[in-house]
One Martini backbone bead per residue (centre of mass of N, CA, C, O) as a GRO file, in nm:
protein
  534
    1MET     BB    1  10.646   5.927   9.393
    2ALA     BB    2  10.399   6.141   9.344
    3ALA     BB    3  10.151   6.309   9.436
    4LYS     BB    4   9.782   6.308   9.386
    5GLU     BB    5   9.652   6.559   9.524
    6PRO     BB    6   9.541   6.590   9.806
    7ARG     BB    7   9.328   6.779   9.993
    8GLU     BB    8   9.362   7.066  10.173
    9SER     BB    9   9.335   7.338  10.318
   10GLY     BB   10   9.303   7.591  10.074
   11GLY     BB   11   9.397   7.402   9.817
   12PHE     BB   12   9.635   7.238   9.943
   13PRO     BB   13   9.845   6.993   9.888
   14THR     BB   14   9.985   6.691   9.944
   15LEU     BB   15  10.353   6.686   9.923
   16ARG     BB   16  10.510   6.377   9.843
   17VAL     BB   17  10.809   6.172   9.861
   18THR     BB   18  10.948   5.866   9.762
   19GLY     BB   19  11.209   5.683   9.779
   20PRO     BB   20  11.458   5.740   9.598
   21VAL     BB   21  11.687   5.996   9.514
   22ARG     BB   22  11.934   6.172   9.364
   23ARG     BB   23  11.828   6.484   9.372
   24LEU     BB   24  11.801   6.741   9.612
   25VAL     BB   25  11.610   7.032   9.577
   26LEU     BB   26  11.652   7.321   9.760
   27VAL     BB   27  11.389   7.559   9.856
   28LEU     BB   28  11.371   7.874   9.961
   29GLY     BB   29  11.162   8.140  10.049
   30ASP     BB   30  11.392   8.342   9.871
   31GLN     BB   31  11.381   8.110   9.584
   32LEU     BB   32  11.122   8.182   9.362
   33ASP     BB   33  11.290   8.047   9.098
   34ALA     BB   34  11.225   7.860   8.813
   35ALA     BB   35  11.535   7.948   8.679
   36ALA     BB   36  11.711   7.825   8.867
   37ALA     BB   37  11.985   7.643   8.851
   38PRO     BB   38  11.882   7.378   9.005
   39LEU     BB   39  11.608   7.362   8.835
   40ARG     BB   40  11.736   7.324   8.536
   41VAL     BB   41  11.867   7.024   8.632
   42LEU     BB   42  11.617   6.874   8.659
   43ASP     BB   43  11.505   6.553   8.719
   44ARG     BB   44  11.182   6.431   8.717
   45SER     BB   45  11.238   6.123   8.763
   46HIS     BB   46  11.499   6.143   9.002
   47ASP     BB   47  11.409   6.417   9.126
   48ALA     BB   48  11.368   6.676   9.394
   49VAL     BB   49  11.165   6.897   9.574
   50ALA     BB   50  11.239   7.093   9.862
   51MET     BB   51  11.020   7.218  10.126
   52PHE     BB   52  11.020   7.430  10.431
   53GLU     BB   53  10.821   7.489  10.710
   54VAL     BB   54  10.946   7.692  10.988
   55ALA     BB   55  10.945   7.844  11.291
   56GLU     BB   56  11.228   7.949  11.307
   57GLU     BB   57  11.183   8.189  11.083
   58ALA     BB   58  10.967   8.336  11.299
   59THR     BB   59  11.158   8.333  11.588
   60HIS     BB   60  11.461   8.441  11.583
   61VAL     BB   61  11.256   8.658  11.509
   62PRO     BB   62  10.961   8.845  11.563
   63SER     BB   63  10.765   8.802  11.317
   64HIS     BB   64  10.577   8.944  11.118
   65LYS     BB   65  10.276   8.831  11.017
   66GLN     BB   66  10.316   8.927  10.711
   67ARG     BB   67  10.598   8.794  10.662
   68THR     BB   68  10.518   8.504  10.706
   69ALA     BB   69  10.278   8.494  10.511
   70LEU     BB   70  10.436   8.558  10.261
   71PHE     BB   71  10.619   8.324  10.251
   72LEU     BB   72  10.423   8.087  10.269
   73ALA     BB   73  10.239   8.156  10.031
   74ALA     BB   74  10.463   8.162   9.819
   75MET     BB   75  10.561   7.873   9.863
   76ARG     BB   76  10.293   7.729   9.795
   77HIS     BB   77  10.261   7.830   9.506
   78PHE     BB   78  10.531   7.727   9.395
   79ALA     BB   79  10.507   7.430   9.466
   80LEU     BB   80  10.254   7.386   9.287
   81ASP     BB   81  10.376   7.479   9.023
   82ARG     BB   82  10.588   7.241   9.020
   83HIS     BB   83  10.388   7.008   9.025
   84ARG     BB   84  10.226   7.097   8.764
   85ALA     BB   85  10.505   7.074   8.592
   86GLY     BB   86  10.622   6.770   8.706
   87CYS     BB   87  10.735   6.781   8.984
   88ARG     BB   88  10.893   6.665   9.255
   89VAL     BB   89  10.730   6.721   9.577
   90HIS     BB   90  10.874   6.809   9.908
   91TYR     BB   91  10.632   6.909  10.153
   92ILE     BB   92  10.651   7.106  10.469
   93PRO     BB   93  10.446   7.205  10.678
   94LEU     BB   94  10.376   7.364  10.968
   95ASP     BB   95  10.143   7.135  11.060
   96ASP     BB   96  10.323   6.912  11.074
   97ALA     BB   97  10.368   6.661  11.313
   98GLU     BB   98  10.694   6.614  11.226
   99ASN     BB   99  10.795   6.891  11.265
  100THR     BB  100  11.099   7.046  11.376
  101HIS     BB  101  11.142   7.377  11.306
  102ALA     BB  102  11.417   7.323  11.127
  103LEU     BB  103  11.609   7.330  10.867
  104GLY     BB  104  11.825   7.122  10.942
  105SER     BB  105  11.641   6.890  11.043
  106GLU     BB  106  11.468   6.877  10.788
  107LEU     BB  107  11.695   6.785  10.601
  108GLU     BB  108  11.770   6.530  10.752
  109ARG     BB  109  11.491   6.397  10.720
  110ALA     BB  110  11.491   6.396  10.415
  111VAL     BB  111  11.744   6.223  10.369
  112ARG     BB  112  11.647   5.965  10.513
  113ALA     BB  113  11.386   5.928  10.330
  114LEU     BB  114  11.541   5.980  10.018
  115ARG     BB  115  11.838   5.921   9.967
  116PRO     BB  116  12.041   6.119   9.847
  117GLU     BB  117  12.340   6.200   9.692
  118THR     BB  118  12.232   6.508   9.661
  119VAL     BB  119  12.238   6.849   9.760
  120VAL     BB  120  12.072   7.133   9.618
  121CYS     BB  121  12.152   7.485   9.615
  122THR     BB  122  12.107   7.798   9.665
  123GLN     BB  123  12.243   8.050   9.798
  124PRO     BB  124  12.194   8.195  10.066
  125GLY     BB  125  12.084   8.515  10.235
  126GLU     BB  126  12.238   8.372  10.493
  127TRP     BB  127  12.463   8.275  10.717
  128ARG     BB  128  12.292   8.109  10.913
  129VAL     BB  129  12.172   7.918  10.686
  130ARG     BB  130  12.419   7.815  10.565
  131GLN     BB  131  12.550   7.680  10.815
  132ALA     BB  132  12.297   7.496  10.884
  133LEU     BB  133  12.322   7.328  10.618
  134GLU     BB  134  12.625   7.235  10.641
  135ARG     BB  135  12.573   7.081  10.913
  136ALA     BB  136  12.347   6.889  10.820
  137ALA     BB  137  12.488   6.752  10.591
  138GLU     BB  138  12.722   6.638  10.756
  139ARG     BB  139  12.540   6.466  10.949
  140ALA     BB  140  12.396   6.314  10.705
  141GLY     BB  141  12.618   6.237  10.470
  142VAL     BB  142  12.586   6.478  10.247
  143ALA     BB  143  12.607   6.638   9.966
  144LEU     BB  144  12.670   6.992   9.910
  145GLU     BB  145  12.531   7.216   9.668
  146MET     BB  146  12.621   7.556   9.593
  147ARG     BB  147  12.476   7.792   9.397
  148PRO     BB  148  12.474   8.060   9.246
  149ASP     BB  149  12.296   8.363   9.248
  150GLU     BB  150  12.146   8.466   8.948
  151HIS     BB  151  11.956   8.707   9.019
  152PHE     BB  152  12.194   8.868   9.020
  153LEU     BB  153  12.415   9.108   8.861
  154THR     BB  154  12.648   9.033   9.087
  155ASP     BB  155  12.908   8.857   9.143
  156LEU     BB  156  13.079   8.791   9.420
  157ALA     BB  157  13.362   8.780   9.272
  158GLU     BB  158  13.321   9.052   9.124
  159PHE     BB  159  13.295   9.219   9.374
  160ASP     BB  160  13.571   9.144   9.496
  161ARG     BB  161  13.730   9.273   9.261
  162TRP     BB  162  13.623   9.564   9.304
  163MET     BB  163  13.736   9.577   9.610
  164ALA     BB  164  14.017   9.560   9.531
  165GLY     BB  165  14.216   9.814   9.677
  166ARG     BB  166  13.996   9.929   9.863
  167ARG     BB  167  13.948  10.112  10.148
  168ARG     BB  168  13.665  10.226  10.049
  169PRO     BB  169  13.349  10.195   9.966
  170VAL     BB  170  13.156  10.351   9.698
  171LEU     BB  171  12.854  10.373   9.559
  172GLU     BB  172  12.914  10.574   9.314
  173HIS     BB  173  13.131  10.387   9.190
  174PHE     BB  174  12.969  10.136   9.164
  175TYR     BB  175  12.736  10.248   8.985
  176ARG     BB  176  12.917  10.335   8.742
  177TRP     BB  177  13.022  10.050   8.685
  178GLN     BB  178  12.745   9.927   8.632
  179ARG     BB  179  12.653  10.099   8.399
  180ARG     BB  180  12.881  10.021   8.213
  181ARG     BB  181  12.873   9.708   8.227
  182LEU     BB  182  12.534   9.706   8.149
  183ASP     BB  183  12.436   9.941   7.974
  184VAL     BB  184  12.300  10.203   8.138
  185LEU     BB  185  12.227  10.500   8.056
  186LEU     BB  186  12.392  10.545   7.774
  187SER     BB  187  12.570  10.680   7.553
  188SER     BB  188  12.758  10.629   7.269
  189ASP     BB  189  13.023  10.761   7.441
  190GLY     BB  190  12.969  10.673   7.756
  191SER     BB  191  12.782  10.867   7.867
  192PRO     BB  192  12.543  10.998   8.048
  193VAL     BB  193  12.228  11.038   8.052
  194GLY     BB  194  12.183  11.386   8.078
  195GLY     BB  195  12.490  11.451   8.210
  196ALA     BB  196  12.436  11.245   8.460
  197TRP     BB  197  12.451  11.000   8.706
  198ASN     BB  198  12.258  11.173   8.901
  199PHE     BB  199  11.910  11.302   9.031
  200ASP     BB  200  11.882  11.361   9.340
  201ALA     BB  201  11.830  11.675   9.360
  202GLU     BB  202  11.527  11.608   9.214
  203ASN     BB  203  11.440  11.395   9.474
  204ARG     BB  204  11.339  11.604   9.741
  205ARG     BB  205  11.034  11.661   9.746
  206ALA     BB  206  10.775  11.749   9.881
  207PHE     BB  207  10.426  11.669   9.915
  208ARG     BB  208  10.329  11.941   9.874
  209ASN     BB  209  10.087  11.984   9.611
  210ALA     BB  210  10.060  11.704   9.525
  211PRO     BB  211   9.949  11.457   9.355
  212GLN     BB  212   9.746  11.192   9.391
  213PRO     BB  213   9.809  10.883   9.420
  214PRO     BB  214   9.753  10.574   9.327
  215PRO     BB  215   9.673  10.283   9.427
  216PRO     BB  216   9.821  10.003   9.460
  217TYR     BB  217   9.851   9.701   9.379
  218ALA     BB  218   9.620   9.451   9.521
  219PRO     BB  219   9.586   9.141   9.579
  220ARG     BB  220   9.365   8.889   9.622
  221PRO     BB  221   9.324   8.658   9.838
  222ASP     BB  222   9.327   8.336   9.824
  223ALA     BB  223   9.276   8.029   9.959
  224ILE     BB  224   9.578   7.980  10.032
  225THR     BB  225   9.624   8.256  10.170
  226ARG     BB  226   9.397   8.244  10.372
  227ALA     BB  227   9.513   7.993  10.523
  228VAL     BB  228   9.770   8.125  10.615
  229LEU     BB  229   9.653   8.353  10.772
  230GLU     BB  230   9.513   8.164  10.983
  231LEU     BB  231   9.769   8.024  11.071
  232VAL     BB  232   9.933   8.265  11.180
  233GLU     BB  233   9.719   8.368  11.382
  234ARG     BB  234   9.736   8.103  11.545
  235ARG     BB  235  10.051   8.049  11.580
  236PHE     BB  236  10.127   8.396  11.607
  237ALA     BB  237   9.957   8.576  11.807
  238ASP     BB  238  10.204   8.729  11.957
  239HIS     BB  239  10.285   8.880  11.720
  240PRO     BB  240  10.350   9.130  11.529
  241GLY     BB  241  10.101   9.272  11.382
  242ARG     BB  242   9.876   9.284  11.100
  243LEU     BB  243   9.653   9.107  10.852
  244ALA     BB  244   9.424   9.298  10.723
  245GLY     BB  245   9.659   9.446  10.514
  246PHE     BB  246   9.710   9.228  10.307
  247ARG     BB  247   9.897   9.302   9.970
  248TRP     BB  248  10.083   9.072   9.856
  249PRO     BB  249  10.257   8.917   9.642
  250VAL     BB  250  10.263   8.534   9.574
  251THR     BB  251  10.318   8.556   9.260
  252ARG     BB  252  10.439   8.598   8.958
  253ALA     BB  253  10.191   8.730   8.823
  254ALA     BB  254  10.148   8.947   9.048
  255ALA     BB  255  10.422   9.082   9.034
  256ARG     BB  256  10.404   9.174   8.735
  257ARG     BB  257  10.160   9.355   8.789
  258ALA     BB  258  10.297   9.542   8.989
  259LEU     BB  259  10.511   9.652   8.796
  260ALA     BB  260  10.306   9.766   8.584
  261ASP     BB  261  10.168   9.960   8.784
  262PHE     BB  262  10.412  10.130   8.858
  263VAL     BB  263  10.505  10.232   8.589
  264ARG     BB  264  10.236  10.366   8.502
  265HIS     BB  265  10.141  10.528   8.786
  266ARG     BB  266  10.436  10.611   8.957
  267LEU     BB  267  10.710  10.658   8.824
  268PRO     BB  268  10.686  10.955   8.713
  269LEU     BB  269  10.689  11.057   9.046
  270PHE     BB  270  10.896  10.906   9.219
  271GLY     BB  271  11.147  11.082   9.220
  272THR     BB  272  11.038  11.353   9.330
  273TYR     BB  273  10.898  11.185   9.603
  274GLN     BB  274  11.098  10.962   9.749
  275ASP     BB  275  11.143  11.151  10.025
  276ALA     BB  276  10.868  11.160  10.117
  277MET     BB  277  10.622  11.245  10.384
  278TRP     BB  278  10.281  11.129  10.478
  279ALA     BB  279  10.002  11.137  10.645
  280GLY     BB  280   9.815  10.861  10.530
  281ALA     BB  281  10.055  10.798  10.303
  282PRO     BB  282  10.252  10.516  10.268
  283PHE     BB  283  10.324  10.495   9.945
  284LEU     BB  284  10.278  10.686   9.722
  285TYR     BB  285  10.532  10.638   9.461
  286HIS     BB  286  10.600  10.362   9.521
  287SER     BB  287  10.660  10.026   9.433
  288LEU     BB  288  10.659   9.759   9.610
  289LEU     BB  289  10.910   9.544   9.505
  290SER     BB  290  11.101   9.421   9.727
  291ALA     BB  291  10.954   9.161   9.801
  292PRO     BB  292  10.943   9.012   9.526
  293LEU     BB  293  11.237   9.042   9.476
  294ASN     BB  294  11.352   8.891   9.741
  295LEU     BB  295  11.182   8.613   9.651
  296LYS     BB  296  11.203   8.597   9.315
  297LEU     BB  297  10.945   8.694   9.149
  298LEU     BB  298  11.151   8.892   9.064
  299ASN     BB  299  11.367   9.053   8.824
  300PRO     BB  300  11.588   9.308   8.784
  301ARG     BB  301  11.594   9.317   8.475
  302GLU     BB  302  11.277   9.369   8.430
  303CYS     BB  303  11.265   9.624   8.595
  304VAL     BB  304  11.465   9.791   8.430
  305ALA     BB  305  11.340   9.749   8.146
  306ALA     BB  306  11.074   9.888   8.217
  307ALA     BB  307  11.186  10.170   8.288
  308LEU     BB  308  11.335  10.218   8.017
  309ALA     BB  309  11.088  10.203   7.845
  310ALA     BB  310  10.940  10.448   7.969
  311TYR     BB  311  11.149  10.648   7.879
  312GLU     BB  312  11.168  10.597   7.570
  313SER     BB  313  10.852  10.671   7.541
  314GLY     BB  314  10.775  10.914   7.761
  315ALA     BB  315  10.633  10.805   8.048
  316ALA     BB  316  10.916  10.878   8.185
  317PRO     BB  317  11.154  11.036   8.358
  318LEU     BB  318  11.471  11.044   8.433
  319ASN     BB  319  11.481  11.091   8.738
  320SER     BB  320  11.298  10.833   8.796
  321VAL     BB  321  11.451  10.614   8.652
  322GLU     BB  322  11.719  10.644   8.775
  323GLY     BB  323  11.643  10.610   9.071
  324PHE     BB  324  11.537  10.319   9.035
  325VAL     BB  325  11.787  10.198   8.919
  326ARG     BB  326  11.991  10.259   9.135
  327GLN     BB  327  11.848  10.072   9.343
  328VAL     BB  328  11.891   9.809   9.176
  329ILE     BB  329  12.200   9.819   9.058
  330GLY     BB  330  12.314   9.960   9.315
  331TRP     BB  331  12.235   9.928   9.616
  332ARG     BB  332  12.142   9.629   9.624
  333GLU     BB  333  12.424   9.513   9.521
  334PHE     BB  334  12.611   9.660   9.726
  335ILE     BB  335  12.480   9.529   9.989
  336ARG     BB  336  12.522   9.232   9.918
  337GLY     BB  337  12.828   9.233   9.867
  338LEU     BB  338  12.907   9.337  10.154
  339TYR     BB  339  12.788   9.105  10.322
  340TRP     BB  340  12.979   8.883  10.200
  341HIS     BB  341  13.252   9.022  10.236
  342ALA     BB  342  13.252   9.062  10.549
  343GLY     BB  343  13.099   8.841  10.692
  344PRO     BB  344  12.975   8.693  10.983
  345GLU     BB  345  13.097   8.925  11.185
  346TYR     BB  346  12.939   9.178  11.123
  347GLY     BB  347  12.694   9.156  11.322
  348ARG     BB  348  12.901   9.254  11.577
  349ARG     BB  349  12.918   9.539  11.520
  350ASN     BB  350  13.021   9.852  11.737
  351GLU     BB  351  13.169  10.126  11.689
  352LEU     BB  352  13.005  10.331  11.884
  353ASP     BB  353  12.924  10.191  12.151
  354GLN     BB  354  12.615  10.092  12.165
  355HIS     BB  355  12.365   9.995  12.443
  356GLY     BB  356  12.076  10.043  12.398
  357HIS     BB  357  11.732  10.006  12.410
  358LEU     BB  358  11.448   9.923  12.260
  359PRO     BB  359  11.167  10.064  12.243
  360GLU     BB  360  10.853   9.953  12.285
  361PHE     BB  361  10.708  10.137  12.064
  362TYR     BB  362  10.810   9.965  11.813
  363TRP     BB  363  10.572   9.743  11.864
  364THR     BB  364  10.312   9.969  11.905
  365GLY     BB  365  10.311  10.294  11.837
  366ASP     BB  366  10.333  10.425  12.134
  367THR     BB  367  10.350  10.771  12.075
  368GLU     BB  368  10.397  11.125  12.063
  369MET     BB  369  10.547  11.094  11.807
  370VAL     BB  370  10.428  11.130  11.507
  371CYS     BB  371  10.650  11.011  11.311
  372LEU     BB  372  10.660  10.738  11.461
  373ARG     BB  373  10.360  10.666  11.472
  374GLU     BB  374  10.333  10.659  11.160
  375CYS     BB  375  10.566  10.446  11.082
  376LEU     BB  376  10.483  10.230  11.280
  377GLY     BB  377  10.192  10.187  11.203
  378GLN     BB  378  10.248  10.091  10.905
  379VAL     BB  379  10.412   9.853  10.991
  380LEU     BB  380  10.186   9.703  11.149
  381GLU     BB  381   9.985   9.707  10.902
  382TYR     BB  382  10.212   9.627  10.638
  383GLY     BB  383  10.535   9.592  10.665
  384TYR     BB  384  10.601   9.907  10.594
  385GLY     BB  385  10.855  10.119  10.446
  386HIS     BB  386  11.036  10.364  10.333
  387HIS     BB  387  11.366  10.467  10.312
  388ILE     BB  388  11.311  10.730  10.487
  389GLN     BB  389  11.169  10.611  10.722
  390ARG     BB  390  11.398  10.421  10.800
  391LEU     BB  391  11.642  10.627  10.810
  392MET     BB  392  11.509  10.909  10.939
  393VAL     BB  393  11.334  10.764  11.170
  394THR     BB  394  11.361  10.475  11.297
  395GLY     BB  395  11.686  10.495  11.266
  396ASN     BB  396  11.762  10.783  11.377
  397PHE     BB  397  11.655  10.730  11.662
  398ALA     BB  398  11.842  10.499  11.734
  399LEU     BB  399  12.112  10.638  11.697
  400LEU     BB  400  12.075  10.892  11.876
  401ALA     BB  401  11.985  10.731  12.146
  402GLY     BB  402  12.171  10.449  12.165
  403VAL     BB  403  12.123  10.192  12.020
  404HIS     BB  404  12.180   9.878  11.967
  405PRO     BB  405  12.239   9.758  11.654
  406ARG     BB  406  12.109   9.472  11.690
  407HIS     BB  407  11.825   9.557  11.776
  408ILE     BB  408  11.742   9.715  11.519
  409SER     BB  409  11.818   9.498  11.311
  410ASP     BB  410  11.609   9.285  11.423
  411TRP     BB  411  11.364   9.456  11.381
  412TYR     BB  412  11.388   9.479  11.073
  413LEU     BB  413  11.372   9.178  11.016
  414ALA     BB  414  11.091   9.133  11.151
  415MET     BB  415  10.896   9.392  11.030
  416TYR     BB  416  10.966   9.351  10.725
  417VAL     BB  417  10.853   9.190  10.440
  418ASP     BB  418  11.157   9.228  10.280
  419ALA     BB  419  11.323   9.071  10.490
  420VAL     BB  420  11.672   9.005  10.461
  421ASP     BB  421  11.991   8.981  10.585
  422TRP     BB  422  12.148   9.110  10.345
  423VAL     BB  423  11.985   9.374  10.363
  424THR     BB  424  11.931   9.467  10.666
  425LEU     BB  425  12.210   9.468  10.805
  426PRO     BB  426  12.366   9.684  10.637
  427ASN     BB  427  12.144   9.900  10.639
  428THR     BB  428  12.142   9.924  10.959
  429LEU     BB  429  12.430   9.879  11.081
  430GLY     BB  430  12.552  10.073  10.868
  431MET     BB  431  12.377  10.313  10.765
  432VAL     BB  432  12.217  10.384  11.027
  433MET     BB  433  12.448  10.302  11.272
  434HIS     BB  434  12.744  10.325  11.209
  435ALA     BB  435  12.890  10.022  11.307
  436ASP     BB  436  13.121   9.960  11.062
  437GLY     BB  437  13.323  10.222  11.011
  438GLY     BB  438  13.220  10.302  10.697
  439LEU     BB  439  13.151  10.086  10.477
  440VAL     BB  440  12.864  10.189  10.369
  441GLY     BB  441  12.928  10.480  10.504
  442THR     BB  442  13.093  10.790  10.549
  443LYS     BB  443  12.834  10.876  10.719
  444PRO     BB  444  12.604  10.961  10.932
  445TYR     BB  445  12.230  10.971  10.927
  446ALA     BB  446  12.197  11.247  11.086
  447ALA     BB  447  11.896  11.409  11.227
  448SER     BB  448  11.686  11.642  11.289
  449GLY     BB  449  11.360  11.751  11.313
  450ARG     BB  450  11.389  11.934  11.055
  451TYR     BB  451  11.386  11.725  10.842
  452ILE     BB  452  11.114  11.611  10.890
  453GLN     BB  453  10.958  11.883  10.848
  454ARG     BB  454  11.058  11.917  10.541
  455MET     BB  455  10.945  11.600  10.447
  456SER     BB  456  10.669  11.670  10.608
  457ASN     BB  457  10.353  11.660  10.826
  458TYR     BB  458  10.409  11.568  11.112
  459CYS     BB  459  10.466  11.834  11.286
  460SER     BB  460  10.191  11.979  11.276
  461SER     BB  461  10.068  11.750  11.501
  462CYS     BB  462  10.286  11.813  11.712
  463ARG     BB  463  10.415  11.896  12.033
  464PHE     BB  464  10.687  11.915  11.905
  465ASN     BB  465  10.980  12.113  11.861
  466PRO     BB  466  11.227  12.106  11.604
  467ALA     BB  467  11.378  12.392  11.699
  468GLN     BB  468  11.431  12.245  11.982
  469ARG     BB  469  11.660  12.134  12.230
  470VAL     BB  470  11.516  12.236  12.503
  471GLY     BB  471  11.286  12.103  12.686
  472ASP     BB  472  10.965  11.972  12.680
  473ASP     BB  473  10.907  12.073  12.360
  474ALA     BB  474  11.141  11.926  12.250
  475CYS     BB  475  11.264  11.744  12.017
  476PRO     BB  476  11.409  11.449  12.047
  477PHE     BB  477  11.571  11.456  11.779
  478THR     BB  478  11.721  11.731  11.847
  479THR     BB  479  11.846  11.650  12.120
  480PHE     BB  480  11.989  11.395  12.019
  481TYR     BB  481  12.156  11.519  11.794
  482TRP     BB  482  12.330  11.711  11.972
  483ASP     BB  483  12.430  11.483  12.161
  484PHE     BB  484  12.570  11.316  11.945
  485LEU     BB  485  12.775  11.535  11.855
  486LEU     BB  486  12.904  11.554  12.140
  487ARG     BB  487  12.983  11.257  12.196
  488TYR     BB  488  13.125  11.237  11.878
  489ALA     BB  489  13.344  11.451  11.819
  490ARG     BB  490  13.610  11.280  11.801
  491TRP     BB  491  13.531  11.082  11.581
  492PHE     BB  492  13.421  11.325  11.351
  493ARG     BB  493  13.638  11.566  11.311
  494GLY     BB  494  13.786  11.382  11.066
  495ASN     BB  495  13.531  11.421  10.909
  496ARG     BB  496  13.457  11.608  10.627
  497ARG     BB  497  13.128  11.574  10.655
  498MET     BB  498  13.138  11.645  11.003
  499ALA     BB  499  13.317  11.888  11.102
  500LEU     BB  500  13.128  12.138  11.096
  501ILE     BB  501  12.892  12.025  11.285
  502VAL     BB  502  13.076  11.975  11.525
  503LYS     BB  503  13.164  12.256  11.563
  504ASN     BB  504  12.893  12.377  11.622
  505ALA     BB  505  12.834  12.213  11.871
  506GLN     BB  506  13.087  12.326  12.032
  507ALA     BB  507  12.974  12.637  12.014
  508ILE     BB  508  12.789  12.583  12.223
  509PRO     BB  509  12.707  12.685  12.507
  510ALA     BB  510  12.787  12.523  12.796
  511ALA     BB  511  12.506  12.529  12.935
  512GLU     BB  512  12.347  12.404  12.685
  513ARG     BB  513  12.508  12.146  12.657
  514ARG     BB  514  12.423  12.041  12.938
  515ALA     BB  515  12.114  12.045  12.885
  516ILE     BB  516  12.124  11.843  12.645
  517GLN     BB  517  12.240  11.605  12.806
  518GLN     BB  518  12.025  11.590  13.024
  519ARG     BB  519  11.781  11.564  12.838
  520ALA     BB  520  11.875  11.293  12.706
  521GLN     BB  521  11.899  11.129  12.957
  522HIS     BB  522  11.607  11.149  13.034
  523LEU     BB  523  11.476  11.040  12.779
  524ARG     BB  524  11.604  10.747  12.794
  525ALA     BB  525  11.450  10.679  13.046
  526GLU     BB  526  11.158  10.747  12.954
  527LEU     BB  527  11.182  10.558  12.666
  528GLY     BB  528  11.368  10.289  12.742
  529VAL     BB  529  11.666  10.285  12.654
  530SER     BB  530  11.900  10.320  12.795
  531THR     BB  531  12.272  10.240  12.874
  532GLY     BB  532  12.307   9.961  12.921
  533ALA     BB  533  12.397   9.667  12.875
  534ALA     BB  534  12.321   9.447  12.610
   0.00000   0.00000   0.00000
């Protein structure tokens, strides 16, 4: 029978079920969708929902305090909603005295207590979790049914069919296929609305002289969320990040309000300034919807529908709407498909054979480089950075400096509130670090300090000169960029997108090439990167 809802601190009840149950529906922290397939077949009289808060999920990488708090607060609200809807809910909080703090062992414990015939769940978003649950079910002697994740627009079997016969996947090809398949932004004759498939060329304007964006919607933490924030601060006091700036939706209602706020107030200029970076303005016109999307508090279909409605009503221009839609139906689905298609060994790839350590300042923000100080500072403050800050600042530096791809991939998984392995690993190991041999991207997204200077105001207050390759005042990005091209000239001279710039690097006078390489070696030692074995 279900608990009678005795109150714990923060207004969250003790939710326990006594067995036996017929089916145990396991809901993970990034599966908070009441319409998910396992919950649709739930028999409220004979089945039960199981949810576990376990320290393992915050410690297998040292999770940012806000990331941990977001998952736990959202899980508690979701469990309480299911309980109030009449479901039997078996919920193990973090501070339960008997909590084993690992998903696998908590599942085994629940199976022993509730004796289900079957455990049902949506396929997890991470190979590690999937394998842990499979092993736990085998040890417990219970059948485990994993249902496809219907949240996504592209079934994994569908993606595999698209991949069949392709030597190398290309996002643009996938995106056009998605547009046609889903009938999004198409004219009656099947051509793209506006005469082009994407308007990326219109979406690269720097933020100089732009109108100030309104602050994004930030729900006020309720009693349950405040209790979680206190718990996380107490339990994970030595973890990175700060909790004072917590601003994330933890309920379906708050997530929907965040979507409406973005569409009304920031979508109209989102496209134009989506690549811009600006000191003291961490959010600009970005949606901040990836976290509720990845927790399944929002559905990609409703996000696309809201953006399309804004375009059709004239409230948002095509370049902004297409740019947003491309991220949702294109890049997000492409990355997820590649993660599962590549298999569990993908995370071990290191095609460029880089072995440097991640500098300590990634965890503290304590660096002279203003661009990194700004981007890392806002990660510590909010667990957030937009795609260009991730790709062209925090990621670009790791690539150019020679950091081991797994070190930076694990940092991304730890530090961003929207991080789930299916999205962070291919984005980081593949797109940022080019460590997968070009599966995610056909070229490395390497750039000197000049790119950062063009797209931000960071360089105006920085002591380093982005135009300078050598010397004490040379921007480390610029030094590392030319060193990277020299180190990997043989690797990339056959890449048509890299051949010209590699040729330019090799045309640098020999004495300056040596000076660049010596300066880069000195910087690695000075910044704590080193090139020893990982």
